[in-house]
SERO-4910 file (N, C-alpha, C, O; in steps of 0.05 Angstrom, whole numbers):
BEGIN
 pado doro    nc1    nc2    nc3   cac1   cac2   cac3    cc1    cc2    cc3    oc1    oc2    oc3
  Unk    A     17    -24      0      0      0      0     18     25      0     36     27     16
  Unk    A     12     44    -17     27     68    -19     20     87      5     -2     87     14
  Unk    A     40    102     13     36    121     35     23    146     25     32    158      5
  Unk    A      1    155     38    -11    181     31      4    203     45     -3    211     67
  Unk    A     25    212     32     44    230     45     32    256     53     35    264     76
  Unk    A     17    269     35      6    295     42    -13    293     66    -13    311     84
  Unk    A    -30    272     67    -49    269     89    -34    266    116    -41    278    136
  Unk    A    -12    250    116      4    246    140     16    273    149     17    279    173
  Unk    A     26    288    129     39    313    136     19    333    148     25    346    169
  Unk    A     -4    336    136    -23    355    146    -31    349    174    -35    367    190
  Unk    A    -34    323    180    -43    314    207    -21    316    228    -27    319    252
  Unk    A      4    313    219     25    309    240     50    326    238     67    324    255
  Unk    A     52    344    218     77    358    215     84    375    240    107    379    246
  Unk    A     63    386    254     69    403    277     76    387    302     82    398    323
  Unk    A     75    360    300     82    343    323    110    333    320    119    316    336
  Unk    A    125    342    300    153    334    296    170    344    319    162    362    334
  Unk    A    194    332    322    212    341    344    219    370    340    224    379    317
  Unk    A    221    386    361    227    415    359    255    420    348    274    407    357
  Unk    A    257    438    330    283    446    319    279    474    307    265    477    286
  Unk    A    291    495    318    286    522    309    291    526    280    278    543    267
  Unk    A    311    511    268    318    515    240    296    507    221    293    518    199
  Unk    A    279    488    230    259    477    212    230    481    221    211    474    206
  Unk    A    226    492    245    199    493    256    180    509    238    156    504    239
  Unk    A    190    528    223    173    545    207    168    535    179    156    548    163
  Unk    A    177    510    173    172    500    146    143    493    143    130    483    161
  Unk    A    133    498    120    105    492    114    103    463    106    123    450    100
  Unk    A     78    451    107     74    424     97     85    420     69     96    398     63
  Unk    A     81    440     52     91    437     24    122    435     23    132    420      7
  Unk    A    135    450     41    165    448     42    173    420     52    193    409     43
  Unk    A    159    410     71    165    383     81    161    362     59    177    344     55
  Unk    A    139    365     44    134    347     22    156    349      1    166    329     -9
  Unk    A    165    373     -5    186    377    -24    212    364    -15    225    351    -31
  Unk    A    219    367     11    243    355     21    241    324     20    261    311     13
  Unk    A    218    314     26    214    285     25    217    274     -4    230    254     -8
  Unk    A    205    288    -22    207    280    -50    236    282    -60    245    266    -76
  Unk    A    251    302    -50    279    305    -58    295    281    -48    312    271    -62
  Unk    A    289    271    -24    302    248    -13    298    224    -31    318    210    -39
  Unk    A    273    218    -38    268    194    -54    279    197    -82    286    177    -95
  Unk    A    279    221    -92    291    226   -119    321    220   -118    332    207   -136
  Unk    A    335    228    -96    363    223    -93    368    193    -91    387    182   -102
  Unk    A    351    179    -76    354    150    -73    351    136   -100    367    117   -106
  Unk    A    332    143   -116    329    131   -142    352    137   -161    360    121   -177
  Unk    A    363    162   -159    386    169   -175    410    152   -167    424    141   -185
  Unk    A    415    148   -141    437    131   -132    432    102   -140    451     88   -148
  Unk    A    407     93   -138    400     66   -146    408     60   -175    419     40   -181
  Unk    A    401     79   -192    407     75   -221    437     78   -227    448     63   -242
  Unk    A    449     98   -214    477    103   -219    495     80   -212    515     74   -226
  Unk    A    489     66   -189    506     45   -179    494     17   -182    504     -2   -171
  Unk    A    471     16   -197    458    -10   -202    450    -24   -176    455    -48   -173
  Unk    A    439     -9   -157    429    -20   -132    399    -22   -134    385     -2   -138
  Unk    A    387    -46   -132    358    -49   -134    344    -32   -113    352    -32    -90
  Unk    A    323    -17   -120    309      0   -101    299    -16    -77    298     -6    -54
  Unk    A    292    -41    -81    282    -58    -59    304    -65    -39    298    -76    -18
  Unk    A    329    -59    -46    351    -64    -27    356    -40     -8    375    -41      7
  Unk    A    339    -20    -10    341      4      7    318      6     26    296     -3     19
  Unk    A    322     18     49    301     23     68    305     50     82    327     55     92
  Unk    A    285     66     84    286     92     97    276     87    126    254     76    129
  Unk    A    291     95    146    284     89    174    294    111    193    306    130    184
  Unk    A    288    108    218    299    126    238    290    154    235    266    160    230
  Unk    A    309    174    238    301    202    235    290    208    208    274    227    205
  Unk    A    298    192    188    286    196    161    256    190    161    241    200    144
  Unk    A    248    173    180    219    166    181    203    191    188    179    192    183
  Unk    A    216    211    201    202    236    206    192    249    180    174    266    180
  Unk    A    205    241    157    197    252    132    168    246    126    155    261    112
  Unk    A    158    224    136    130    217    131    112    231    151     87    229    149
  Unk    A    124    245    170    109    263    187    116    292    180    103    311    189
  Unk    A    136    295    163    146    322    156    176    323    155    188    332    174
  Unk    A    188    313    133    217    313    131    228    341    129    220    357    112
  Unk    A    247    347    147    257    374    149    279    379    129    284    402    120
  Unk    A    293    358    122    316    361    104    320    334     90    316    313    102
  Unk    A    328    335     64    333    310     50    362    300     54    371    282     40
  Unk    A    377    313     72    405    307     76    411    295    104    394    296    121
  Unk    A    436    285    107    445    275    133    427    255    145    421    255    169
  Unk    A    417    236    129    399    216    138    411    188    135    429    184    118
  Unk    A    402    169    151    412    141    150    393    125    132    368    126    135
  Unk    A    405    109    114    389     92     96    400     64     99    424     59     96
  Unk    A    383     44    105    392     17    106    395      5     79    381     13     60
  Unk    A    414    -14     76    419    -26     50    423    -56     54    437    -65     72
  Unk    A    412    -72     37    415   -101     38    444   -109     34    459    -96     20
  Unk    A    452   -131     48    480   -140     47    488   -148     19    512   -146     12
  Unk    A    469   -156      2    476   -164    -26    487   -141    -42    501   -145    -62
  Unk    A    480   -116    -34    489    -93    -49    513    -79    -37    524    -60    -48
  Unk    A    522    -89    -13    546    -78      0    571    -79    -18    586    -60    -18
  Unk    A    576   -102    -32    600   -102    -50    601    -79    -70    622    -70    -77
  Unk    A    578    -70    -79    578    -48    -98    589    -23    -85    604     -8    -96
  Unk    A    580    -18    -60    590      5    -45    620      2    -39    635     22    -40
  Unk    A    628    -22    -32    656    -26    -25    674    -20    -49    697    -10    -45
  Unk    A    665    -26    -73    681    -22    -97    683      8   -104    701     16   -119
  Unk    A    665     24    -93    665     52   -101    670     72    -79    677     96    -85
  Unk    A    669     64    -54    672     83    -32    688     70     -9    688     46     -6
  Unk    A    700     87      7    713     78     31    693     83     54    678    102     54
  Unk    A    692     64     73    673     68     95    682     89    115    706     95    117
  Unk    A    664    101    129    669    119    150    655    109    175    640     90    174
  Unk    A    660    122    198    649    113    223    625    131    229    627    155    230
  Unk    A    602    118    235    578    133    241    564    122    266    576    106    280
  Unk    A    540    131    271    526    123    295    519     93    296    515     82    317
  Unk    A    519     80    273    514     51    271    539     35    264    537     12    256
  Unk    A    562     47    268    587     34    261    596     43    233    597     66    227
  Unk    A    603     23    217    612     29    190    589     39    172    567     28    174
  Unk    A    594     58    156    574     68    137    588     79    112    612     84    112
  Unk    A    572     82     90    582     92     65    567    118     59    542    118     58
  Unk    A    581    140     56    568    166     52    567    173     22    587    174      9
  Unk    A    542    177     12    537    184    -15    517    206    -16    495    204     -6
  Unk    A    525    228    -28    507    251    -33    493    259     -7    468    263     -6
  Unk    A    508    262     15    498    271     40    478    251     53    462    259     70
  Unk    A    480    226     45    464    205     57    483    183     67    504    178     55
  Unk    A    476    170     90    493    149    101    480    122     96    458    118    106
  Unk    A    494    105     82    483     78     75    495     58     95    520     56     98
  Unk    A    478     43    108    486     25    130    478     -3    124    455     -9    116
  Unk    A    497    -22    129    492    -50    125    468    -60    141    465    -51    164
  Unk    A    451    -77    129    427    -86    143    432    -99    169    416    -98    187
  Unk    A    456   -112    173    462   -126    198    467   -106    220    466   -114    244
  Unk    A    474    -81    213    479    -61    234    455    -44    241    456    -27    258
  Unk    A    433    -49    227    408    -34    232    396    -42    258    401    -64    268
  Unk    A    379    -25    270    364    -33    294    348    -58    288    339    -62    265
  Unk    A    344    -75    308    327    -99    305    304    -97    324    306    -87    346
  Unk    A    281   -108    315    257   -109    331    247   -137    332    244   -150    311
  Unk    A    241   -147    356    232   -174    360    252   -194    347    244   -215    337
  Unk    A    277   -186    347    298   -203    336    299   -204    305    313   -220    294
  Unk    A    283   -186    292    281   -187    263    295   -163    251    296   -141    262
  Unk    A    306   -168    227    318   -148    210    296   -128    202    273   -136    198
  Unk    A    303   -102    200    283    -83    191    270    -90    164    247    -85    160
  Unk    A    286   -101    146    276   -109    120    254   -130    122    238   -134    104
  Unk    A    254   -145    144    235   -167    148    210   -158    162    191   -174    166
  Unk    A    209   -132    169    184   -122    182    163   -117    160    169   -117    136
  Unk    A    139   -114    168    117   -108    149    118    -78    143    103    -62    155
  Unk    A    134    -70    124    138    -42    118    123    -34     92    119    -51     74
  Unk    A    117     -9     90    104      2     66    126     10     46    150     10     53
  Unk    A    117     17     23    135     28      3    126     56     -5    102     61     -8
  Unk    A    145     74     -7    139    101    -18    157    105    -42    181    104    -40
  Unk    A    144    110    -65    159    113    -90    177     89    -95    199     92   -105
  Unk    A    167     66    -88    181     41    -94    203     34    -75    218     14    -79
  Unk    A    206     49    -52    228     43    -33    216     37     -6    198     51      4
  Unk    A    226     15      7    217      8     34    220     31     53    240     45     53
  Unk    A    199     36     68    199     59     86    186     52    113    163     43    113
  Unk    A    200     58    134    189     55    161    176     82    167    189    103    168
  Unk    A    150     82    173    137    107    179    143    115    208    152     99    224
  Unk    A    139    141    214    145    151    241    129    136    262    139    129    283
  Unk    A    103    131    256     86    117    276     96     89    280     97     79    303
  Unk    A    105     75    259    117     48    262    142     49    279    147     33    296
  Unk    A    158     70    273    184     73    288    179     76    318    192     63    334
  Unk    A    160     93    325    154     98    353    143     72    366    150     65    388
  Unk    A    125     59    352    112     34    362    133     13    367    132     -2    387
  Unk    A    152     10    348    173    -10    350    190     -5    375    196    -23    390
  Unk    A    198     21    378    216     28    401    202     24    428    214     17    448
  Unk    A    175     28    428    160     25    452    160     -5    462    163    -10    486
  Unk    A    159    -23    443    157    -52    450    184    -66    451    187    -86    464
  Unk    A    203    -56    436    228    -70    433    250    -49    428    255    -42    405
  Unk    A    264    -40    449    284    -19    446    306    -28    425    310    -51    420
  Unk    A    318     -8    414    338    -13    393    360    -31    403    371    -26    424
  Unk    A    367    -51    387    390    -68    392    408    -69    368    398    -75    346
  Unk    A    433    -62    371    451    -63    349    467    -89    349    474   -100    370
  Unk    A    474    -98    325    489   -123    322    518   -118    327    533   -109    309
  Unk    A    528   -123    352    555   -116    359    576   -132    343    597   -123    336
  Unk    A    568   -157    337    586   -173    321    592   -160    294    615   -158    286
  Unk    A    572   -149    281    576   -136    256    593   -111    260    612   -106    245
  Unk    A    586    -95    280    600    -69    284    630    -74    290    647    -59    281
  Unk    A    636    -95    304    663   -100    312    680   -114    290    704   -109    288
  Unk    A    667   -131    273    683   -148    256    680   -143    226    698   -149    210
  Unk    A    657   -131    218    652   -134    190    667   -116    171    675   -124    149
  Unk    A    672    -91    179    686    -72    161    709    -59    176    705    -48    197
  Unk    A    733    -60    164    756    -48    176    755    -18    170    755     -9    147
  Unk    A    755     -1    191    752     27    187    779     42    187    780     66    182
  Unk    A    801     27    192    827     40    193    841     41    166    865     49    165
  Unk    A    829     33    145    841     33    119    821     27     98    798     22    104
  Unk    A    829     27     72    810     22     51    801     -7     50    815    -25     59
  Unk    A    777    -11     41    767    -38     36    782    -51     13    784    -38     -8
  Unk    A    792    -74     17    807    -88     -4    791   -111    -15    784   -129      0
  Unk    A    785   -110    -40    773   -133    -53    793   -146    -72    811   -133    -82
  Unk    A    790   -172    -76    809   -186    -93    793   -204   -112    775   -218   -105
  Unk    A    801   -202   -137    789   -219   -158    805   -245   -161    829   -244   -163
  Unk    A    791   -267   -160    804   -293   -162    799   -305   -190    776   -306   -199
  Unk    A    820   -313   -204    817   -325   -230    821   -355   -227    840   -365   -215
  Unk    A    802   -370   -238    801   -399   -235    807   -413   -262    793   -408   -282
  Unk    A    827   -430   -262    833   -448   -285    843   -474   -274    866   -477   -266
  Unk    A    825   -494   -275    833   -521   -266    819   -541   -284    807   -534   -304
  Unk    A    822   -566   -277    811   -588   -294    781   -585   -299    771   -592   -320
  Unk    A    766   -575   -279    737   -575   -281    726   -547   -288    702   -545   -293
  Unk    A    742   -527   -287    732   -500   -292    753   -482   -304    775   -480   -294
  Unk    A    746   -469   -326    764   -452   -341    753   -424   -343    730   -419   -347
  Unk    A    772   -405   -339    766   -376   -343    742   -367   -327    726   -351   -336
  Unk    A    740   -376   -302    720   -366   -284    732   -347   -264    754   -352   -254
  Unk    A    719   -325   -259    730   -306   -240    708   -299   -219    684   -300   -225
  Unk    A    717   -294   -195    699   -284   -174    713   -265   -156    738   -264   -155
  Unk    A    698   -249   -141    709   -228   -125    705   -234    -95    683   -242    -87
  Unk    A    726   -230    -80    724   -234    -51    716   -207    -38    731   -187    -41
  Unk    A    693   -207    -25    683   -182    -15    681   -182     16    674   -162     28
  Unk    A    688   -204     29    688   -206     58    714   -216     68    728   -231     53
  Unk    A    722   -210     93    746   -221    104    744   -252    106    723   -262    110
  Unk    A    766   -265    102    766   -295    103    755   -305    129    765   -297    151
  Unk    A    736   -323    127    726   -336    151    708   -319    169    702   -326    192
  Unk    A    699   -296    158    683   -278    175    658   -270    160    654   -274    136
  Unk    A    640   -257    176    615   -246    166    597   -266    151    586   -261    130
  Unk    A    595   -290    163    578   -311    152    549   -303    157    542   -288    175
  Unk    A    531   -315    141    503   -313    147    498   -324    175    509   -345    182
  Unk    A    483   -310    192    480   -318    220    468   -346    224    471   -358    245
  Unk    A    455   -357    203    444   -384    205    464   -405    196    458   -429    197
  Unk    A    487   -397    187    507   -416    176    531   -417    195    546   -398    197
  Unk    A    533   -440    209    554   -443    229    569   -469    225    565   -488    241
  Unk    A    586   -471    205    601   -496    200    620   -500    223    631   -482    235
  Unk    A    625   -526    229    643   -533    251    671   -538    243    689   -538    260
  Unk    A    676   -541    217    703   -546    207    710   -525    186    693   -517    169
  Unk    A    735   -516    186    745   -498    165    753   -515    141    756   -539    143
  Unk    A    756   -503    117    765   -518     94    792   -532    100    796   -555     92
  Unk    A    810   -518    113    836   -530    120    833   -555    137    847   -575    132
  Unk    A    816   -554    157    811   -577    174    799   -600    159    807   -623    163
  Unk    A    781   -594    141    768   -615    125    789   -630    108    789   -654    106
  Unk    A    806   -614     95    826   -626     77    846   -643     94    855   -664     84
  Unk    A    852   -634    118    871   -649    134    859   -675    146    873   -694    150
  Unk    A    833   -674    151    820   -698    161    817   -719    140    819   -743    145
  Unk    A    813   -710    115    809   -729     93    781   -729     83    763   -738     97
  Unk    A    776   -719     58    749   -719     47    750   -728     18    770   -724      4
  Unk    A    728   -740      9    725   -749    -19    748   -765    -30    756   -762    -53
  Unk    A    759   -782    -13    781   -800    -22    806   -785    -31    821   -796    -47
  Unk    A    809   -760    -22    833   -745    -30    833   -735    -58    853   -723    -67
  Unk    A    811   -739    -72    810   -732   -101    798   -705   -107    804   -693   -127
  Unk    A    782   -695    -88    765   -672    -93    781   -647   -103    772   -634   -122
  Unk    A    803   -641    -89    817   -616    -95    846   -621   -104    862   -602   -103
  Unk    A    853   -645   -112    881   -650   -117    892   -635   -141    916   -633   -145
  Unk    A    874   -626   -159    884   -611   -183    886   -581   -179    895   -567   -196
  Unk    A    877   -571   -155    879   -542   -150    902   -535   -132    905   -511   -125
  Unk    A    917   -555   -123    939   -549   -104    958   -529   -115    967   -511   -100
  Unk    A    965   -531   -141    985   -514   -152    973   -488   -164    988   -472   -176
  Unk    A    947   -484   -161    935   -459   -170    936   -439   -147    943   -446   -125
  Unk    A    928   -415   -153    929   -394   -132    901   -388   -121    898   -367   -108
  Unk    A    882   -406   -125    855   -399   -116    853   -400    -85    841   -382    -74
  Unk    A    865   -420    -73    863   -422    -44    891   -419    -31    911   -423    -44
  Unk    A    891   -411     -5    917   -409      9    933   -435      9    921   -456     13
  Unk    A    958   -433      3    975   -458      1    976   -473     28    979   -497     28
  Unk    A    973   -458     50    974   -472     76    951   -491     80    952   -508     98
  Unk    A    929   -487     65    907   -506     68    916   -534     59    904   -554     69
  Unk    A    935   -536     42    943   -562     30    969   -573     42    977   -595     34
  Unk    A    981   -559     61   1006   -569     73   1004   -597     84   1021   -614     79
  Unk    A    983   -602     99    978   -629    111    953   -642    101    942   -660    113
  Unk    A    944   -633     77    919   -645     66    924   -673     57    946   -680     48
  Unk    A    903   -690     59    905   -718     50    895   -719     21    871   -718     16
  Unk    A    914   -720      2    907   -720    -26    917   -745    -40    937   -757    -32
  Unk    A    902   -754    -60    909   -779    -74    929   -775    -96    939   -795   -107
  Unk    A    935   -750   -103    954   -746   -126    938   -738   -151    916   -749   -155
  Unk    A    948   -720   -167    932   -708   -188    923   -729   -209    902   -725   -221
  Unk    A    939   -749   -214    932   -769   -235    920   -795   -223    914   -814   -238
  Unk    A    916   -795   -197    906   -819   -184    876   -818   -180    864   -797   -179
  Unk    A    864   -842   -177    835   -843   -171    831   -838   -141    850   -838   -125
  Unk    A    806   -834   -134    800   -830   -105    808   -855    -89    803   -877    -97
  Unk    A    820   -849    -66    828   -871    -48    813   -866    -22    821   -849     -5
  Unk    A    792   -881    -18    774   -875      5    787   -882     32    776   -875     53
  Unk    A    810   -895     31    825   -900     56    836   -873     67    843   -871     90
  Unk    A    837   -853     49    847   -827     58    826   -811     73    832   -791     86
  Unk    A    800   -820     71    779   -807     86    784   -811    116    796   -831    124
  Unk    A    775   -793    132    779   -795    161    770   -822    172    784   -834    188
  Unk    A    746   -831    164    735   -856    174    742   -879    155    733   -902    160
  Unk    A    758   -875    134    768   -896    117    747   -910    100    752   -932     91
  Unk    A    724   -897     96    703   -909     80    693   -890     58    697   -865     60
  Unk    A    680   -901     38    668   -884     17    642   -872     28    626   -885     41
  Unk    A    639   -846     23    615   -833     34    604   -811     15    593   -791     24
  Unk    A    607   -815    -11    597   -795    -30    587   -808    -55    597   -830    -63
  Unk    A    568   -795    -68    558   -805    -93    574   -793   -116    588   -773   -113
  Unk    A    573   -806   -140    588   -796   -163    578   -768   -171    555   -761   -166
  Unk    A    595   -752   -183    588   -725   -192    565   -726   -211    549   -707   -213
  Unk    A    563   -748   -227    541   -751   -246    514   -750   -232    495   -738   -242
  Unk    A    512   -762   -209    487   -763   -194    480   -734   -184    457   -726   -185
  Unk    A    501   -720   -175    496   -692   -165    484   -675   -187    466   -659   -183
  Unk    A    495   -679   -212    484   -663   -235    456   -671   -242    439   -654   -248
  Unk    A    451   -697   -241    424   -707   -248    403   -697   -229    380   -692   -236
  Unk    A    411   -693   -204    392   -683   -183    392   -653   -182    378   -641   -165
  Unk    A    407   -640   -200    407   -610   -201    417   -598   -175    408   -576   -167
  Unk    A    436   -611   -163    448   -600   -139    471   -580   -145    479   -564   -128
  Unk    A    480   -581   -170    504   -566   -178    497   -539   -190    480   -538   -208
  Unk    A    509   -518   -180    508   -492   -193    531   -490   -213    553   -498   -206
  Unk    A    527   -479   -237    548   -478   -257    574   -465   -248    595   -472   -257
  Unk    A    571   -446   -229    595   -432   -220    611   -449   -200    635   -443   -195
  Unk    A    599   -469   -189    613   -487   -170    610   -516   -179    594   -531   -167
  Unk    A    624   -525   -200    619   -551   -212    626   -575   -193    619   -597   -199
  Unk    A    641   -569   -171    647   -591   -153    627   -593   -130    630   -610   -112
  Unk    A    607   -576   -131    585   -579   -111    588   -562    -86    601   -542    -86
  Unk    A    574   -572    -65    572   -556    -40    599   -549    -28    603   -527    -19
  Unk    A    617   -568    -28    643   -563    -14    658   -541    -29    671   -524    -16
  Unk    A    657   -540    -55    670   -519    -70    657   -492    -63    670   -472    -60
  Unk    A    630   -492    -62    616   -468    -54    625   -459    -27    631   -435    -23
  Unk    A    627   -478     -8    635   -471     19    663   -460     20    668   -439     34
  Unk    A    682   -472      6    709   -462      7    711   -433     -4    725   -417      7
  Unk    A    695   -427    -24    695   -400    -36    681   -381    -18    689   -357    -15
  Unk    A    660   -390     -5    645   -373     15    664   -366     38    665   -344     47
  Unk    A    678   -386     47    697   -382     69    719   -362     61    728   -346     77
  Unk    A    728   -364     36    748   -345     26    738   -316     26    754   -298     28
  Unk    A    712   -312     24    701   -285     24    683   -279      0    674   -256     -3
  Unk    A    678   -299    -17    660   -294    -40    631   -295    -29    624   -311    -12
  Unk    A    614   -277    -40    586   -278    -35    572   -281    -62    579   -267    -81
  Unk    A    552   -299    -63    542   -308    -89    511   -311    -87    500   -314    -66
  Unk    A    499   -310   -110    470   -313   -112    460   -340   -102    436   -343    -95
  Unk    A    477   -360   -101    470   -387    -93    473   -392    -63    468   -414    -53
  Unk    A    482   -371    -48    488   -375    -20    464   -386     -4    467   -405     12
  Unk    A    441   -374     -7    418   -382      9    411   -411      4    405   -426     23
  Unk    A    411   -420    -21    404   -448    -27    425   -467    -15    417   -487     -3
  Unk    A    450   -460    -17    471   -478     -7    470   -479     24    475   -500     36
  Unk    A    464   -457     37    461   -457     66    437   -474     74    439   -489     94
  Unk    A    416   -473     59    392   -489     64    399   -519     61    390   -536     77
  Unk    A    415   -526     40    423   -554     36    439   -563     60    436   -586     69
  Unk    A    457   -546     70    474   -553     93    456   -559    117    461   -578    132
  Unk    A    436   -542    122    418   -547    144    403   -573    142    399   -588    161
  Unk    A    393   -578    117    378   -603    113    395   -627    116    386   -648    126
  Unk    A    420   -625    107    439   -648    109    443   -655    138    444   -679    145
  Unk    A    447   -635    154    452   -641    183    427   -654    195    430   -674    209
  Unk    A    404   -644    189    379   -655    201    376   -684    192    369   -701    209
  Unk    A    381   -690    167    378   -717    157    398   -736    169    392   -758    178
  Unk    A    423   -728    169    445   -745    178    444   -750    208    448   -772    217
  Unk    A    437   -729    223    435   -732    252    412   -751    259    415   -768    277
  Unk    A    390   -749    245    367   -766    250    374   -795    245    367   -813    260
  Unk    A    389   -800    223    397   -827    215    416   -838    236    414   -862    243
  Unk    A    435   -822    245    455   -831    264    442   -837    291    450   -857    305
  Unk    A    423   -821    299    408   -826    324    393   -852    323    393   -868    342
  Unk    A    380   -857    301    365   -883    297    384   -907    298    378   -927    311
  Unk    A    407   -904    285    427   -926    285    438   -931    313    442   -954    321
  Unk    A    442   -910    328    454   -913    355    435   -928    373    443   -944    389
  Unk    A    409   -923    369    389   -938    385    390   -968    380    383   -984    397
  Unk    A    398   -975    355    399  -1002    347    427  -1014    350    432  -1036    340
  Unk    A    444   -999    364    471  -1009    369    489  -1010    344    508  -1026    343
  Unk    A    483   -993    325    499   -992    300    511   -964    296    498   -945    304
  Unk    A    534   -963    285    546   -937    279    556   -937    250    573   -953    242
  Unk    A    544   -920    234    551   -918    205    575   -900    201    573   -876    204
  Unk    A    597   -912    194    621   -895    189    617   -878    164    628   -856    162
  Unk    A    601   -888    145    596   -873    121    581   -847    127    588   -826    116
  Unk    A    562   -849    145    547   -824    152    564   -805    168    563   -781    164
  Unk    A    581   -816    186    599   -799    201    618   -784    182    625   -761    186
  Unk    A    628   -799    162    645   -787    142    630   -766    125    641   -744    119
  Unk    A    606   -772    118    590   -753    102    586   -727    117    586   -706    105
  Unk    A    583   -728    143    580   -703    158    605   -686    157    603   -661    158
  Unk    A    628   -699    156    653   -684    153    652   -669    126    662   -647    124
  Unk    A    641   -682    105    639   -670     79    621   -645     79    622   -628     62
  Unk    A    604   -644    100    586   -620    103    596   -602    125    581   -585    136
  Unk    A    622   -604    132    635   -587    152    624   -590    180    625   -571    196
  Unk    A    614   -614    186    606   -620    214    628   -638    226    638   -657    213
  Unk    A    635   -632    251    657   -647    264    646   -672    278    633   -670    298
  Unk    A    653   -695    267    645   -721    279    669   -736    288    667   -761    293
  Unk    A    691   -723    291    716   -737    298    716   -748    327    734   -764    334
  Unk    A    697   -740    343    696   -750    370    685   -779    371    688   -793    391
  Unk    A    673   -788    349    663   -815    347    686   -834    342    706   -827    329
  Unk    A    683   -858    351    704   -878    347    706   -887    318    685   -889    304
  Unk    A    730   -892    309    734   -903    282    737   -933    282    740   -945    261
***
């Protein structure tokens, strides 16, 4: 539902917070300022190819729907998927919500650093749209604060963006047996800023050292520059020209289906031809990708399925080494079980 801006202004403009500089503005001037804000947002959206739905007007800017006094110096939330665009074009500065990107007198703030209500991201609230952009109205803002005071994500503020220097992104060029001339960009620090629902128990280095996929999975990328060389220092690999040797797996058994089956079941994204583990290694490196949500969901489903199967077997006095090994392939640590 669209916001009836003029009606809101006429009813509420005189109830805005007192400020001598703006108290004498007419409702028409407030409307003009508000329209200027949304015009600026659409200009920035087009200029930097940021989808309008990735933006949200909130906080003091919500006063605009009661009577925006100025179209400048306001905080605008932005979806994490569009943060790499800002990183490539601007250096972050420090603001009231931690790291922010300043564009045309507006401060763009990562969605994870925005206030949360009832444990939910602002983007997940039932918000209206004004001129195609998510907008928290002033009444919503007050109601939210009344029931659930502002909580900032300290993890994000402390870890996500380095404010003491420029943001560094790195493009990775991939050329190996299974993938040629593929490039991707690392936009996050290695091993940090994961989706809050994604909590793998093993790092890629640990998985390689424990033994996965019979040592065959990554043996052709050892001499490439895609991954840190220290990941492979103690990795259990079968050799570039050798077949998989399942004795190299931590539990010494086969625990994976052929790649042909993965393709037939449409589990493979073209950008990650080796499947989930390749996606995870690149995610850990700092790549963020359109397939992230699906792969995280697969990881969650795999745990649920495998844990249920292991629990059932334990009740019957059986322990499946293949399932324990499979969980390692999904970055779950099962090394406490007996081999």
